N, C-alpha and C positions, 0 to 999 in steps of 0.2 A: 764664705764658709758654709752658710746654710745651704746655698745652691749646690755646693760640692757634696755635702753630706747627703742631700736629697738624691743627687745623681748616683752616688755610690750605693745608697739603699735600693734605688730602682734597679741598678745592675745586679745587686745580690739577689733580689726577688726574681729578676729575669733569669739569672743563672740557676736559681732553685727550680723555677718552672721548667727550664730546659733540662735540668737533671731529672726531674720527675718524668717528663716526656721521654727522655732517653731510656730511663729505667723501664718504663712501661713498654717501650718498643723492644728493648733488649730482652724482656721476658719471653718474647715470641721469636727472637732472632738468635743468631749465633753468638757465642761468648766474645769472639774477637772484635766485632763492631762495637759491642758494649764497652770494652776496655778502651777502644780508640775514642769513643765519645767522652768517656771519663777523662782521658788525657787532654782532650780539647777543652773540656770545661775547666780543668785545673790550670792549663796555660792561659785561658781567658781570665781567670781570677788573678793570676800572677801579673799578667800584662796590665790589666786595668788597675791592679793595686799599685804598681809602680807609677803608672800615669796619674792615678789619683793622688799618690803621695807627692809627686812633682807639682801638681796643680795646687795642692794644699800649701806646700812650701813657698811657691811663687806668690800665692795670694796673701799669705802671712807677711811675706817680705814687703809686698806692695802696700798692705794695710799699715804696717809699721811706719813706712815713709809717709803715708797719707796722714797718719796721726801727727807725725812731726811737722808736716806742712800746716796742719790745722792749728798747731801752737806757735807758728812763726809770727814775726813782727808784722808782716803784711796782713795776716788774718786779724791780729790784734788791732791794727789801725782800722781795718775795714769794720770790725765790730764796733769800734768807737764811733766811726762815721754813721753806722746804722743807728746807734743809740742817740747820737746828736740829731739825726733826722727824726727819730721818734719824739725827742724833746721838742723840736720845732713843730711837729704835728700836734702835740699836746698843747703848746702855746696857742696855735691857731684855733684849736677846739675851744680853749678857755675864752679867747677873744670873741669867737662866733657865738658861744652860748651866752656870754655876758650881753652881747647886743640883742640876741633874741629874748633874753630875760627882760631887758629894758623895753623892748617893743611889746611883748605879749604879757609880761608880768607873770609868766608861768613858773612855778616853783620847780617844775621838772627840769627846765634849762639851768636853773641855779644849782640843783643837785648834780647835774651832769658836769657843770664847770668845776664844782668842788671835787668830784671824782677824778677829773682830769688833773687837778693840782696834786692829788695823792699820787697818781701815776707819775707826774713830773718829778716829785720829790724822790720817788723810788728809783727812777732812771738816773737822776742826778747823783744819788749816793752810789749807784752801781758804777757810774763813770769815774767817781773818785777812787773806788777800789781798783778799777782797771788802770788808772793813770798814776799809781803810787810810785812806779819806777822812774817816771819823768817829773822832776820838781816843777817845771814850767806848766806842764799839763795838769798836775795836781793842783797848782794854785788856781788855774782857770776853773777847774772842777769845783773847788771850794767857793769861788765867787758865784758860780752858777747855783750852788746849793743855797747860799745866802739870798740871792735874788729870788730863788724859788720859794724860800720861806716867807719873804716879804710879800710875794705875789699871793701865796696861800692865805696870809692874814688879810690882805686886801679883798680877796674874793669872799671871805667870810663876812666882811663888813658891808658889802655892796647891797644897795636897794634899787628898786626899779627907777627911782628918781636920781640915784647917784651911782652910776657905773663908771664914771671917769677916774675913780680912785685907783683902778688897776692899770691905768694907761702907763704910768711911769715904771712900775715894776715889770710890766710886759716888755717895754722898750729895753730895759736893762737886761732882761733875760735874752731877748733877741740879739742884742749886741754881743753878749758873752758867747752865745751859741755860734754866731757868725765868726767870731774871733777863733773859737776852738775848731770850727770846721776848716777854716783856712789853714790853721797850723797842722791839723791832721792830714789834709790833702798834700801839704808839702812833705810831711813825713812819709806818706804813702808812696809818693813818687820816688823818694830816695831808697826806700826799702824794696820796692818792686825791682829797681835796677840791680840791687845787690842780689836779689834772689833769682833773677832771670838767668844768671850764669849757672847757678846750681840746678835749675829746672831743666836745662838742656841735657845735662848728664843723666838726670833722673828719667828724662823722657825716653832715652834709649832703652833703659832697663824696663820701663813700663811697656814699651812697644813689644819687647821680647816676651814679657809675661802675657800680654794680651794675645800675641800671635799663637803661642803654645796653648794657652788656655782655650782660645777660641777654636783651635783645631780639634782639641780633645772634646770640647763641648759639642762641636758640630758632629763629630762621630757618634757621640752618645745620643744627641738629638736625632741623628739619622735613624738609629735603631728605634728610638722612642716614637718618632713620627711614623715609621713603618708599622709599628705595633698599633699606634693610635688609628691609622688608616684602616688596618685590618679590623680593629675593634669597632670603628665607626661603621664599617661595612656590615659587620655582624649585627651591630645594634640596629642599623637601618632595616636589615632583614627581619630581625626580631620584632621591631616596631611595626613593620608592614604586616607581618604575620599576626601580631597581636591585634592590630586594627581590623584586619579581615576577620579574625576570630570574634572580636567585639561586635562587628556588624552582623556576623552570622548569628551570634547569640541574641542580639536585639531583634533580628528578623524572626528567629525561632520563637522568641518570647512574644513578639507581636502576632505571629501566626497562632500561637497557643491561646493568646487572649481572644483573637478573633474566633477561633474554634470554640472556646468556652462561650462566647457571646452567641454564636450560632446555635449551640446546643441549648442554651437557656431560652433563646427565642423559639426554637423548635418545641421545647417542652411546654412553654407558656401558650404558644399558638394551639398546641394540641388540647389545651384546656378550654379553649374558646368554644362557645355554643352558638354564636351568631357572627355574621360577617363583620358588623361594625366593631365588635370587640377585637376581632383578628386584625382589622385594619389599624386600630389604635395600638395594639401590641407591635405591629410591624413598624409603625412610625417611631415608637419609643426606642426600639432597638436600633433603628436606622440612625437616630440622633446620637446614640451612644457610639455607633461605629464611625460616624462622620460628624463630630462636634463642630459647631460654628457654621453649619450649613442651614439653608432654608429651602422650602419647596412645598409641594403638594402631591397628594395621591389622588389620581383620577380613575374612576371605574366606568366602564361602558354601561349604558342603560339597557333596560330589558328589550327595547326595540333594536338594540345593537346598531344604533345610528350615531349617537352623541356620547362624548366623554363628560362625566359629571364629577366635579371636585368633591370628595367626601372627607378628606383630612388635609390639614395644612399645619406647618410648623415653622418656627424661626422668625416670626414677624416679617415675612417676606414682603419687600416693597414692590416687587414686580408681580402684579396680579395675574393669575392664570384665569383665562376665560372659563366660566362655569357653563358647560354645554357646548363643546366644540367638536367639530368633525374629527374622526380618528386620523384621517389622512393629513391633517395639518401638522402632525408630529413626524419629524424625520425618522425617529427611532422606530415608529410603527411601520413606516413605509419600508425601512431597511430590514426590519425584523430582528434587530440586535441592538445592544447598548450603543449609545452615540454620545460622544464627548464634543462639546462645542466650546472652543476657546480661541483667542487670537493666535494666528500663525499655524493653526491646525485645521480648523474648519470654519469658514466664514459664513456658511449658510445657516440662517436662523429658522427655528420652528415658528409657526404663525399662530400658536395658541396662547400668546401672551397679550394681555390688555395693556397697551402702551409699549414703551421701548423694552426690548428683550435684554436680559442681563448679558454681561460680557462672557461669563464662564458659567456653564451649566451642563448637566448630563441628564439624558432621558433614558430610562430603563423600562422597556416594555414588559408587562406581566402576562405571561402566556402559560397555559396549562393544557396538556393533551391537544396541542396544535390550535388552541383557541385563545384569542387575545381577550384578556379580561380588563386591562387598563394600562396605565403608565405611572411611573414615578419620575417627577421632574424635580431635580435637586439643583439649587442655585449655589455656586461656589464663589463666595465674595472676594477672596484673595488668592494670589498665586500659590501661597503656601498651602492653603486648604485644598486647592485643586490638585497639587502634587500629592498631598496625603490621600486624597480620594482615589487618584489613579493607582497609587501603590496598593490600595485595598480593593481594587476592581473585582478580583475573583470572589472575595467575601461578599461584596455588594451584590454581585450576580447571584451567588448562592442564597443570600437573604431574599432577593427578589423572587427566585424560583420557589423557595420555601413558602413565601407569602402567597404567591400565585396558586400553588397547589392547595394551601390551606383554604384560601378564598373559594377556589373552585370546588373543593370538597364540601365546604359549608353551603355553597349555592346548591349543589346537588342534594345535600341533605335536606335543606329547606324545601327544595322542589319536591322531593320524595315525601316529606312530611305533609306538604300541602296537598299533594295528590292523594295521600292516604286519608286525610280528614276534610278535604275541600271538594266541592262540586266543581268540575271543570268548566261548566258553562257560566254559572252565576258567581262563582267564587265564595259561595256560602258554605258553611259546614255541611258535610254529608250525613246520611242517616246513621252510619256506624258511629261517628263521633257524637251524634245526637243521643244515642242510647247510652253511651258512656257518661256524657255530660249530665243527662237527666238523672241517672242513678246517683251520681256524685252530688248534685244539687239537692236531691230529695234527702239524702243522708245528712247533709249539712243542715238543711232546714229542720229536720227532725231533731238534731242535736241542739239547735238554737231556738227551737219553738217558733219558727217563722213559716210564712206561707210561700208557695211557689205557684205561679200561673203557667199553664201550658195552653198555647193558642195553636189551633190547627187552621190554616188558611188555604183557600182554593180559589184560583182565577175562574170567574164565571164564564161559561161558554168558550173556553180556551180553544176547543177543537175548531171553532169557526175561523180563528186567525190562521191556523194551518191550512184549512180548506180554501179560504178566499185569497190569502196573500202568500201562502207557502210556508214551509217549515222554518225558513230563515226569518220570516217575520215573527213567527212564534218564538224563536230564540231571542229576538230583540225584545219582545214583550216580557219574557222571563227575566232577562238581564235588568231591564228598567224597573220592574217590580221589585227585584232583589235589592237594587240600589235604593229604592224608596224605603224599603223596610229597614235597611241599615241606617238610614237617616232618621227614621221615626222611632227607633228604640233607644234604650239607655245603653251606656257603655258596658255595663255588666250583663246585659241581656245576650242570649245566644240565639242567632237566627240560622235555621237549617233548611236545606231543601229535602223535603220528606220523600218526594218521588213525583215524576211527571210535572204537573202544574200545582202540586200541593207543597206547602211550606209549613214549618213548625217553629214556634218561638218559645223559648224557655225564659221566664222572667222570675228570678229569685227575689225574695224579700219584698213582696208587693201584696197589697190588699186586693180584694175582689173588686171594689169600686175603682181603684186606680187601674187595675188590669182592664176593666171594661172601657174606661176613658182612653187608655192607650190603644185599645183595639179600634175604637171609633176613630181616633186620630189617624191610625194607619189606613183604615178604610177610606177616609176622606182624602188623604194624601194620594193614594193610588187612584182614586176616582178623578182627581184633578190632573192626572198625567195626560199630556198631549203627545202622542207618538206618531212618527212618520217613518215610512219605509220606502226607499227609492222615490222620495218626493211625494208619496201618496199618504194622506192622512188616514191613520188607522182608527177604528171605532173606539169608543170609550172603554177603558178597562175597569172592571169592578171585581171585588173579591168578597167572598163569604168567609166568616170567621166563627169557629167554635171554640169556646173557652171552658177549661176545666181547672179547678183549684185543688192544690194539696194543702192540708189533708182533708178538706171538706168533702171532696168527691171520691177520693181514694188515696191510700198511702202506698199502693203498689204501682210501679211505673207502667206496666202493661195495662192495668185497669184505668189508670189516669189517661193514657193515650186513647184507650177505647172510649172513655167518657168525652174527651175532646172531639173524637171522630163522630160520635153520635150527635154532639152539639152542632158540628159542621153540617151533617146531613139535615138536621132540623133547620139550619139557616137556609140550606138549599130549598127545602120544601116550603119554607116561609116566603120565598120569592127572591132569594139571593140578595147580594149587596147589603148584608146586615150582619150584626153580631148577636150570637146566641150563647148564653151560659149553659153549663151542663145541667143544673138543677131545673132550669126552665125547659130544657129539652126533655127531661124525664117526665115533668108534669104534662107536657104536650103529648 
């Protein structure tokens, strides 16, 4: 009945949908086809109404006979046999639980046995109700109830040491059950033979009902399956389109996230004032782009011979050599990004200390056609390697941005160094000295401190150029500059004033301490042993003139003039000595 109603409801909905499609089509077609479609719909409704009514009548008829068969003596006897089998099962359960109770003394088994006696009494009373029409069967049922009552009382009295009290009631129950089962089986055989004749007649009618109902159902199911297949095809197309759309959205979201990361990295790199900070920013955004990776950033040294590791991340186990030749990296040799993983490229770079990792990528950093360094990224797992390959374009863009930033900062530092440094000695030049002196004097005046200004000159420097050549003179200037850098404090400012003359600004120092520092510098330079092309050069000595702020002057130009006068006094005194400005004035 339920199936028939469902099928009829489906057909009504199908007819309604067909009608709607027909009406929509008819709105743009001729009136005659619309009327023809309406007639077809009505005929279909009438036909399936008749078929549905026939199916309903046949099914009702078959159900009525099925109900009759359910209340037949055969079913009654079978139900009795099933109840007797359940009684035997409960008796076996009581016996088993009693044994387990005697062995384990667990109250749980005792409670289970008592529950089984309750079920036994319930089934026994149900059997008595079912056997009221047969006096012999009813008498056996009453005997079973009495035996069950005795067994229940025995079960309540048993203890772990006395479980044999239920043996006799159990045997009585088994005996009565066996007797009743034998009687019911005999009744079942007789009743089955009587009903077999009626079943043959009913079988023919059932076959007719089944054939007609099956044919109609097959027709309906044919339409249903056809629609289901069409719907399945449409749903598969929709699912495929939805999946492609989802992947597209995810890809666009990932691209948007990578774009935001690149913009943030660009903005932060633009704020960096030195190369080291730009390198740290690059590594930080690289780890955000490729989480779970490890590696290092290597930059070519000033001699453009070796790569030096400046940054590392990820606790990388495979150590990268610090100071390796650029040609040991396959990416630098090829001039483009290089992925190394099994079944793609088996050639390893040779800049690893120890065994190279299975998966890694090397990205050369180039700017304006010049190689600045490489990024070596270790990819621990296949999933991370796949993710990195999917983000290759963003990785390359990040590398290009980092290379341009590092190149720009290198150029900036180089220009700044050229603007304030002397190209030969690396000391501050005269322009920077004038700015620094004015700044230190202002600061000293504000704090009430002293500032020492030393004017230094290499004695008889022209002889180095005349005897050993100008290149030897350059060697002397560089060595003297290095010695002065070592002999001053970290806050002192050493400058090349011009030619072989140098100037040192010493803030926050007393006159006595300044003279002691000047003597230290004179001795350090006097102890230099210089060679040029294997030839020992003569001893280098210096003369030093010292002027103090504010003792000798508070004006930068006059302070420099005082130091210069003191230097000339040291020259006239015989060179290789230190002369303070007040001494020079008295002389």
